N, C-alpha and C positions, 0 to 999 in steps of 0.2 A: 308265206311262212308264219307260223304262230310263235309269238313271244309270250310264253306262259306267264311271265311277270307282268305283262301289260293287259292281257285279256284271256278269258277262259276259252278252252277248247270245247267244253261241253257244259251245259247247264241243265240241271234237273229241276223241274217245276211242278210242285204239288198243287194242282188246281183245286183239289178238294180233299177233305179227309173222310167224306162219306163213302161207304162201301157196304155191300151186302154180306161180305164174308167176315170171319172172325179168326184170322190167322194167328197161330200161337206165337209167331216170331215177329209180328207186325211192328215196324218202327213207329208208325203213326198212331198206334192205338185207335185205329179207324172206328168211326161211329156210323150208325144207320142213317143219320140225318146230316144235311149240310150245315156248316157253321154259318151263323147269321152275318159274321164279319168277313166272309170270304171276299177276295178281290172281285169287284164288279166287272162286267164285260169291258166297260170304258177303262177301268184300271188295268185290265189285262192288255188292252191295246197300248196303253202308256208304257207298260212293262216291256212289251215287244219293241216299242220304239227305243227304249233304253238299251235293249240288247243289240239292236241294229247300230246304235251309236258307238259300239266298240269298233265298228268298221270291218271291212272285208279282209280276209275271209271270215265270215260270221261264225260264231259258235253254233254247234249243234244243240238243239233244244229237245229234251225228252220230257214229255208231259206225263205226269204220274199222279199218284194219290196215296191213300184211298183209291177210288176208282174214278178217273176223269170222265167216264161215260155217265156218271151221276149228274154231270152238269149238262143242262139242255142247250147251252151255247157252245159246246165243245167244237162243233164243226165250224162255227163262225170264228172261234179263236184260232183254229188251225188255218183257215183260209186267210185270215189277216196276217198271220205269221209267214205263210208261204208267199203271199203277195208282197210282203216286205223283204223277201229275199232269203228267208231262213229255211234251213232244212229241219223238218220236225218229225219226231217219232213219238209214239204213244204206247205206254204200258198200262194195261188195264186188267181187271179181274175176270176169271173164268165164270161168268154168269150169263143169264139169258139176255142181258142188255146188249151183248155183242153178237146179235144175230147177223144173218147174211146181208140184210138191208142196211144195217149200221156199217158193216164193213165196206159196202159199196159207197156209202156216203163218205166214209173216211178216205177212200181212194179218190173220190171226186173232189174232196177238200184239198188234196195234194199231199197227204201223209206219205212219208218216205218208208216207214217201217212200223209194224206193230210188234209188241212184245207181250208174251203171255207166260205166266209162271207155271212151271211143271216141277214139282218137288218130290215126285215119286213116279216109278214106272208102272204103277197100278193104282186102282181106286183106294185100296186100303191105306197105303202110305200117303198118297197125295191128299186125300180128303181129310185124313186125321190132322195134317198140317193146316189145311185151309179152314177147318172148323165147320164145314157144311158138306153134307153128302151130295154126290152128283157133280161136284166141280171138276173132277178129272175128265169125265165124259164130255162135259160142256167145253172144257179147254181143248180137248182133242178135236171136237167139232169145229171150234173156232179156227184152229190151224188148218183144217181141211177146207173150210169155207174161204179162208184168206187166200189159199192157193188158187181156188176157183175164180176168185174175183181179181187176182193178180196183184196182191199186196205182198211185199217182202216181209218175212216173219223171223222172229227171234224167240228163243226159249230162255227164260231166266230161271235159274235154280238156286235156291238158298241151301247151302251145305251146312248140316248140323250132324250131331252124333246119331240122330234118328234115321238119317237117310244116306250117310256116306257110303255104306256098303251097296247101296242101290244105284250109285252113279252110272255104272256100265249100262244098266237098263234104260236110264234116262238118255244117255248118249245114243243108244240105238234108236230110241223114239225120235230124237232130234235128226238123225240121219234119215230115217224112214219118212219123216215129214218135210224133208228138203229145206230145213231152216237155214237162213243166211248166217246166223251166229248162235252159239250156245254161250250165254253169259253166266258164269258160275260165281255166285256171290257167297263169300265166307262170312257167316253170321257175326254180327257185332252185338254185344249184350246191351241193347238200349230199347226203349219202348217195352213191348211184351217179351222180348227175347231175354233169356237168362244166361248167366255165365256158364252154367252146366250144359247148355246147348252146344257150346263150342267144341270142336275137336281140339286135341292137344297140339302142342308145337310140333311134335314128331308126326302126328297125323296130318297136320298142314303140309309138312314137307313131303309126305307120301302122296297126298292127294294132288299137290301141285306138280310133282314129278310125273304122276300118272296123266295129268292133263296135258303136259308136254308131249307125252307119247300118244295121246289121243289125237293131237294135231298132226303128228307125224305119220301115224299109221292108218288114219281114216280120212274120209272126205270132209270131216266136220271142222268148221272154224270155231275156235275156242277163245274166250276171253275170261280172265279172272277179275273179280271186283272185291275190294277190301282185302286183297291178298296180292299186293304188288310184288311179293317175293318171286312170283312166276318169271319176272323179268331177269332177276338174278339167276334163277335156275336155267333159263334158256341159254344164257351166256356160258354158264358152267357146263351144261350138257353139250353145247355146240363145240366147246373146246376139248371135249373128251373126258371131262371129270366125272368120276363115278359118284352117283348120288348116295347120300347117307339115308337109306330107306329101311323100312321094317316090314313086318309081315303083311300089313294092310296093303302096301304097294304091290307086293307080289300076288296077293289075292285078286286085286283089281286087274292086274296085268293078265292073269289067266282068263278073265272075262273079256278083256280087250282083244286078246289074240283071236278069240272066237269071232268077235264083232268085226275085226279087221279082215278076217277071212271072208266074211259075208260082204264086206264093202267092195271087194274086188270081183265078186261074182253076183250074188243075189241082189246086192244093194248098189252095184256100180252104176246102174242106169239113172239113179236119182242124183248123181253128183255132177256139177258143172266141170269138175276136174277129175276125170276117171283115174288118172295116175296119181298115186300117193308117194311115189318115190321122190326123195329129197324135198318133201313138202315142208314149207316153213311154218312155224307157229304164227298165229295171227297177231297176238298182242303181247309180245314179250319184249326183250331188249331191243330188237330191231324195229318194233312198232309197225310191221307191215300189215296192210289190210288186204284181204282177198274178197271183200264184199262186192256184190254186183249192183247194189242200190245207191252207190255214191257216198255212203256213210263211212268215213275213215276213222282211224284211231292213231294215236301217237304215244310215244313213251314219255315217262316223267310225270304223268298226271296222278295226283292223289288228292286227298281232302285239302281244299283250299289252294291247291297249286294246279292251275289249269282247269279247275272245276269249282262250281258252287251250287247251292240249292236254294230255291225260293219256296217259301211255305204258302199255304192257302190264304194266309192273312198278310202276305207280303214281306215276311221276315226273311232275311238272307243269312244263311249258314255256310260254313266251309263245305259241308256235305249234309245229307239228310240224317246221317248217323252220328254227327258231331254237333250236339244241340247247344251251341253257343251262338247267340244272335249277334251279328256284326252290324246290322242296320235294317232298314225297312224301305221298300221301294216307294212307300207313301211319303217318306220324309227325305230320302237321299237318292241319288242316282246309283245305278249299279256300278258305274265306273268309279265313282267316289268310294263306294264300299270296297270294291275289289282292289283298288290301287292304294288306298290310304289308311284303312283300318288296321290296327295293330295285329290282330289275329291273322289276317291275310298276309301281311308283310312278314310275319314270323314263319308262316307255313310255306311261303315261297322261297325260304332260305334254308336249305337242308343242312347248312353248317351249324344251325342252331339246335339241331336234334341232339338229344341226350343219350347217355349210355352207349351201347354198341352201335345203335343206329347212327349216332354222330360220328363214329369212327369208321363206319363201313364205306368201303370203296364203291358200293353200289347205291349210295344214298341219293344220288341225283336222278337215278332212273327208278328207284324203289322208294325208300324212305319209310316203308311200313305204313300200316293203317293208323292214321292220326286219330280216327274215331275210336278204334279199339283201344289205343293207348289211353285216351281220355276216359273211356268207359271203365277201364280197370285200374287207373291210377289217379284220375282227376287232373292229369297233366297232358295236354295235347302234344307236347314235345318229347314225352318219354319214349323209351325204346318200345318197339313192337313186341307185345307180350306173347305172340304166337309165331316166333321165328327162332329156329335152332341155330342159324348161321352165326359163326364167330368170325369177325373180320380177320383176314390173314395178311393184309397188306396195308400200307399207308395209302391215302387217296392219290398221292402223286404217282403211284405205280400204275394208275389207270386213268391217264389224262383224258381219254376219249369219253369217259363216263362222267366227267366233271362239268358237263353242260347239258342243258335240256335239248 
């Protein structure tokens, strides 16, 4: 069992900020060249040793960037982590760096899953996001090659006002490409991303309710990131509560009904679970995982609570989208930083949350995006700026929710 107060469930590790793309919403403001002060290979070994020091069961490590394939020692880093007992995944860019030979090397290195970003169901939408023409075709080729070499795949989608109407098309791509998980990230205005990129609070509610239905009506496993409200919505919907949705939700549902009809006929042969009846959502209040590659999920995780982020130069943040440095692996151990620094102690205590988040009966499984709260208020304990829910009960009415 994981005690989220004592160790993280998942660690995101930015190996480099170098990247060939120029994504309009990039958190890292990625550059073409590697930073001269990046952690050396020896320092990455030391960092892995620090992660292992948390003890079993070990945290999941997601290697990211920039583009981690820009590091020529990426395979050695993965091999060292896997040999140390860690389960490792990697998220990289849709470029020519990820050819079939590289994917085969990743598999031989012991990688558990790869993640590729798809932010539109066609070239026009996706390539405008990524800043380089041709990335959509390359990304789809990577997914195809990964299936051929036998690597579990994941699609990451960043939701903005530019592509939220296109989500049904991306969902269909995810089903057709047999992905293990669709991770839907709700944009946080940091790095290159701007406040006007974000959907409204009502649109968040519509989109998250729609994702709940995607998990129920299709073979697709879905997870939301930087939108932990999905956990509250699952419990509400499971109890029969009617969602407070608007026209966006109904428009998306029209598209979903068509996709769902395909999933039980034209698309049914690509699902490990051909029956969608009574299908549980993957990463909501119950925290169930339907993955086949051993990568699990659990509820209650948000910025600094059950997770943290390591930068390319060893800085440790509660998440990659909450740019407050809590320490550095070159000067302190990860255990010292996670257990003892004030920001992590604050974020692991939902009773410290302010506004309606602090009063909410779902704060122990949700708590809102601390990164979005900080980006918009400069206070990481402020209430989630993109949640329409108003707490209806005192926390004592939901004792089962008052624990991780």
